[in-house]
N, C-alpha and C positions, 0 to 999 in steps of 0.2 A: 603395863607395857612390857613387850618381849625384850630381852637383853640385846644390846647392840652387837652386831656381828664382830667376830674377832678380826682385827686388821692384820692378818697373818703376814702378808707380803711386805707391809710397811714395817712391821716389827722385824721381820727377818732381814729386810734390806738394811736397816740400821745395824743389826748385828754383823751382817756381811761387811760393811764399810769399816766398823769399829775394829773388828778382828783382822781385816786386811791391813790396817795400820800396825797391829801387833805383829803380823806376819812379816812386815818390813823391819820392825824393831828387834824382835827376839833373835833372829839368826844373824843379822847383819850390822847391828849398832856397834858391837865390839870390833868388828872388822873395819868399820869406818873410822873408828878412833885409832885402831892400829895403823891404818893408812896415813893418819896424820902425824904418826911418829911417837905416840904415847906408849909408855911401859905398861906391863901387865898390871901393876899396882894402880897406875893412873886410870887405866881402862876400868878396872874393878870399881874404883871410886866413882867415875862418871856414870857407869851403869847403875850403881847403887843409889844415885841421887833421886832418879824418878821413883824408885822403890821407897826411899825415905819419905818422899812426898805422899806416897800411897799410905803412909802411917798417919799423916796429919789431914790431908784433904778430905778423905771420905767421911770421917767423923764430923767435921765442920759442916760440909755440905749435906750430910745425912741429917744432922740436927736442924739445918735450915729447911730442908725438904719436909721433914715431919712437922715442924712448927708452922710452916706457911702452906704446905700442901702443893707448893708450886714446883713439883719434880720436873715437869717437862720443861719449864723455863730454865731451870738449872742445867738440864741436858743440853739445851740449845746454846745457852750462854757459855757453858763449859766448852762445847765443840768450837764455837767461834774464837774464844780467847786462846784455846790450845793452838789453833793455827796462826793467829797473830803473833803469839810469843815465839813459836818455833821459827817463824820467818826471820828472826834476828840471827839465826845461825849463818846467814849468808853475809853478814857484816864482818865477822871475825871468827877465827877458829883456834884461839889460844885457850889454855886450860881453864882459866877462871871465867872467861866469857861463856865457854861451852857449859861450864858448871851452872852459871846463871840461867842459860837457856834451858838446860835440862830441868832445873828446879821450877822455873816459871811455867813452862808449857805443861809440865807434868802435874802441877798443882791444880790446873783446870782439867786436864785429861782425866785424872783420877776422881774428879767430881761426877763424871758421866755414868760409869757403868753401874755402881750400886743403885743410883736413882733409876736408871733404866730397867734394871732387873726388877725393882719394885713396880714399875710402870707395867712391865710385861706380865708379871704375876697378877696385877690388878685387872688387866685385860682378860687373862686366862680364867680368872675366878675359880670355879669348881672344876675346870679343865687343867689344873696345875700339872698333871702328869704329862700334858702335851709340851711342857717347857722345852724338852730336849728336841722336839721336832722343829721348834722355832729357833733354838740356839745353834742347831747344826749348821745353819747358813753362815754363821760367824766362822765356823771351821772351814767352809767352802772358800770364803773370802781370804782366810789365812793361807790356804793352800795356793790359790791363784797368785797372791802376792809373792809367796815364797818362790814359786816356780818361775814366774815372769821376771821378778826382780833379780833373781840369780842370773838368768840370761841377760838381762839389761846390764848388770854390773860386769859380766864377762865381756860384753861388746864395747861398753862406753867408759868402764872404770868407775871408781868410787866417787868421782865428782858428781855423778848423776844421782847419787843416793838421797841427799837431802831434798832435791827437787820432786822425786817420786813421793817421799813422805809427805811433803807439803800438799801435793796433788790429792793424796788420799784423805788428809785432814779436811780439805775443802769438800770432798765427797761426804764426810761425816756430817759436816754443817748442813749440806743440802738434804741429806736423809732425815736429820733431826726435824726439819721443818715440815716433813710429811706425816709425822707421827701424831695421831689424834690424842686428845686428852684422855686419860683413863677414867673409867667410872668411879665414883665415890663409894668406898667401902663403908658398910655399916660399922659403927663402933662396936668394939668387943671388950668384954671384961673377963674373958675366961682365963687368960694367962696372967691377970694382974695388970696394974696400971703403970708401974714404974719399970724402967729399963734395968735397974739393979735387981729388982725382984725376979725378973725373968732371967737375968744372968746367973741367979743363984739356983736355978732349976737343976736338978741332978744331971751331971755330965756336960753341961753347957760350957763351963770354963775349961774342962779338959779338951773339949772339942776345938775351942778357939786356940788353945796352946798347940794343938796338933796341926791346925791350919798353918801356924807359923813354921812348924817343923817341916811340913810338906814343902812349903815354898823355900825354906832354907836349903832343903836338899836339892832343890832345882838350880841353885846358885851356879854350879860349874856348868850345868847344861845350857842355861840361857846365856851365860857370859862367855864361855870359851869353847862350846861344842864345835862351832864353825871353825875356829882357829885350830883346835885339836885335829879335826878331820882333814883340814887343809895340809897340816903338817904330816899327816899320814899318807898323803898323796892323792886325796880325792879333789876333783875340780870343783869350783864354785857352783857351776850349774848342776852337778851331781849332788853336791851338798844340799842345794835347794830342793832337789827331788827327795832326798832323805828326810828333810824336815816335812815336806808335803806328805811322805808316806805316814809319818807319825800322826798327822792330823787326819789323814784318810781313815786310819784305824779308829781315830776318835769319832769321826762321822758315823762309821758303821756301828760304834757303841751306842751313839745318840739314837740311831734308828732302833736299836734293841732295848733302849733304856726303859721304855714304858712297861713292857712285860717283865722286865728284870726287877723294876720297883715293886711290881705286883706280887712277885715271888720271893724276893729277898729283903731283909731288913736293911735300913740305912746303916746300921752298925756293921753288919757283915760286908756291905759294899765298901765302906770306908776302910775297915781293917785289911781287906784283901788288896785294896788300892795302895796302901802304905807298904805292905809286904812285897808287892810287885815292884814298887818304886825302888826299894833297896836292892832287889835283883837287877833292876835295869841299870843302876849307877855302877854296880860292880862289873857288869858287862861292858858298859861304855868306857870305863876307866882302864880295863885290862885287855879287852878283846875287840875293840873297835876296828882293828886292822883286818879282822876276818869278816868278809862281807855278809855271809849268812847270819852270823851272830849279830852284826850291826843292824841288819834288816829286822831281826826279831826284837832287838832292844827298841828299835823305833816303833814297832807295832804295839809295845807295852805302853806307849803314850795314851792308848785307849783307856787304860786303867789309871795311870799316874796323873792324868789331867781330866780326861772325859768322865770317867765314872766318879772320880773324886769330886769334880766340880758340881755335877748334877746332884750328887748325894748331899753335898754340902749346902747347896742352895735350898734344897728341900728341907734339910735339917734346920736351917735358919728360918725358913717360913713357918715350919712347925713349932719352933721354940719361941717366936715373938708374935705378939698381937699385931692385927692390921695396922693399928695407929703407930707401931714402932717398927714396921717392916724396913723403912728407909735406914734407920739407925742400926738395925740388925744386919742388913746387907752391907752397910758401911763398915761395921765392926769386922765383919768377915773380910772385906777388902783391906782393912787396916792391918789386921793380924797377918794377912798374906803379904802385905807390904813390909812389915817388920821382918818376917822371915826371908823375904826376897832380898831386902837390903842387906841383911846379915849374911845371906848366902853368896851374893855378889862381892861383898867385901872380903869375906874369908877366902873365897876362891881366888880373888885377885892377888892377895898376899901369899897364898899357898901355892899358886900355879908354878911359879919359877923356882920356889925353894923345895917343894915336895914333889912336884910332877903331877901328871894327870891321874896316875893310878891312886895315889894317896888322897888327892883332892876329891875324886869321886868316892873313895872309900869312906871319907868323913860324911859325905852326903848320904851314903847308904846307911851309915850308923844313925843319922838323924831320922831317916824314914823308918828304920826298924824300931827306934825308940817311940815314934808316934804310933806304930801298929800296936806295941805293947800297952801304951797308955790307954788307947781306945778300947783294946780288948778288956782291960781291967775296969775302966772308969765310965765308959759310955753305956747308958741303958739301951736296951733294944727298942728301936723306934721303927 
């Protein structure tokens, strides 16, 4: 029988809605907590909680997905319970209640993406190089949310923020119901049977360590960039456009990623991504008041997220057998969560005491360290 046609638009639609939610969270969540009167340290803690859940949830759900094969059911249930748990934010807004809401909804939210990545790669099969063409629609969703939500918050204030997020969560639930089950992959013994055996492959542990370092370096960016730029005199609407510019650069990178993967090794792409991340954080921490420099720094998002993420997903697919793809992608998400949580925490505690320049300098140091480790330890893939 001929292979089933690729459900391109249904896969792309899910990425669109999923990353539309991230487009509402990454630039504006800290701003929402600031509007409730929380200090920088408390904001850092609240932003870190979903990232801490990212350390736990993906591995648990990844193990369940690999053991049962029910990845699509996990995606659908995760989307539904994400919305239900987040709806509790309308009841109270004190610190401990918000901490519980952040923990509960993100426990289910972080169940979704690693399993969906495995579903997408299963649908792509031998067309894995087309992954970036599907994934770019997530970036389109991110851009639209950032731009439109910035304007909504300018007009209606921060009280509209949780309502918009809940609406997007309901859209994720609807999109998950449209996804067809992926084809069953044949069993493979090429890379060994056990997860630990595959983790011992040369360079794999170094890669996962550097995943954590990359996300740690993004801590000040995702937690305080909007606040930083607002204090420099930029409007919320314009800040939304700046976030959108970064993701637009990411989309252009996704369009070029297929020929780039054919010409460059994953190692080279990863090392260059880390080096450019170090440069980006130095620019944002010291020269964000200069508009041309700020625009250039935002365009570097194409490397620090776009190229890094696509290369990382391909590296995980290459390093783990078909039977363990769910756990491999979950481990990638987990280490990213560890780094992201540590980044949010350190930036929350450093922001008021050290200032923007030194907080971003620490981020640049983490990215530079990642580039060195990958250059020395990662095999050419």
